[in-house]
N, C-alpha and C positions, 0 to 999 in steps of 0.2 A: 460379571458384576459391574455395575455402572459406577463411575467415579463422581457422579453428580455434576454440578455446574462449577466451573473454576473461575476465580476472580481474574481480573486482567492485571498482569504484572508488567510494568513499563520496561522491564529488561527482557521480556520474552521476545524471541525472534523465531520466525519460521519461514520456510520456503514454499512457494507456490509455482508449479510448472504450468505454463500456458503456451500452446502453439510452438513448442520447441524452445521457448525462453524460460528462464528461471528467475523468479523475483524473490528477494529477501524483504520480508515485511515485519512490521510490529503491529500489534493490536492497539486500539485506541480506547481509552476509558472516558467516562463522562466528564471528569475534571479537565482533561486535556481538550476535549471537544468544546467545552464551555470557553476555555481560554482562547481557542482558535476562533470561535464565534465572536468573542469580544474584540480580538485583535483585527479581524477582517471587516471590511466594509465592501458592499457591492453585491449582496444577495447570495443566493444558494450556489450559483456557479463558482463564485470566488471562494466560498467556504469549501466546496468540494475540491478545488485546487489546493487550498491550504491543507486539507486532510490528506490528499494524495501525496503532497510533498512530505508530510510528517510520517505517514505509514510506510512509504516506499523507501527503503534504505539503500538497496543495491540491486543490480540485475546482471544477467549474462544472456547473450543471444538476442539482444535488441540491436538492430542494424539500421542504417540509413537507406532510404529508398533509392538514393543516388549511387549506391555501391554496397558492397558486402561488409564494409568495415563496421565494427561494433561502435556504438555511440556511448559516451559516458552517462552515468545516472545523475544528471543535473536537474534542477527544478525546471528549467526551460524544456529539456528533453522529455521529462515526465509529462508535461502538459501537452506534448505532441503525440502521446500514445493514442491509439484508436479508442474511441468512446467505449466500445464493448469491453476492452481490456481494463480500462479505468474502472468500470462498474464492477467487474469481477474482483479487482484488487480491493476496492472499497468494501465490497461485501465480505470478503475474506477477513479483513481487518476488524470488522464489526461483528463477526460471528460469535457463537457461544464458546467455542474453543478452537484453537488452531488445529485444523484437520490434516495438516501436512507435517513434514519432518521439522522438528524444532531445532533451531540453530542457537547455540549458546555464545 
């Protein structure tokens, strides 16, 4: 039985595993997206950076290329993620429903 389409709850958290790393994300609703668009200036790349910073709450298994030490989940480090990873994270946060394990 299908549960239909679920609304986006700002408190919803879920994890997404990619390439041995685990990312804790939140979905983004249209009101938050509009607020980020109004706040940011600088085009779509800057908006994508704002969205990524909003949706990505935490991670495990993200390391520096200069060593095996994990790096903290800061805005600056988020922006240094590979483009393909960023796209997957952005897509997951804008999906119909969290397809991974929900974190409360």
